[in-house]
C-alpha positions, 0 to 999 in steps of 0.5 A: 366503131362499126364503121372502122371495122367495116372500112378495115375489112374492105381495105384488107379484102381490096389489098388481097385482090390487088396483089398480082403474082410475081412469077414470070412465065418463061418465054418459049416457042411452043413449036420448038418443044421436044415433048410436043414434037414427040407427042405429035409424032406418036399421035400421027403414026399408024398403030395398026402396023405395030399391033399386027406385028405383035399379034404375029409374034405372039402367034409364032410362039405357038408353033403348029409343030409343038403340041399344046398340053391342054390337059396340063393347062386345064389342071393348072387352072383348077389348081389355081382356082382351088388355091384361091378358094382355100385362101378366101376361106382362110381369110374369112376364118382369120377375120372370124378369129379376129372379131372374136378376140376383139369381142372378148377384149371389149367384154373384158373391160 
């Protein structure tokens, strides 16, 4: 009885290893792939030219003739930080009330 089981196990394990994939690879030439060509082109171009033009566009928006209101920008930063602190405190308070309600519900049962 034991020998029959071991031979069956060997046969089933051998049958799994003998099976091959029935999918066939598509024949294609790797050199003609449009994705590969585009990737090679992007990697071979010099990105420093693009970076310089982006920096020039960014700094050209801040013209010397236009005054920058640093006081307004500073106040905006302070307001955003205050709003962030209030939101964090509100979140902590809501977690506190949630845990208190959960504790009361647990004690009820």
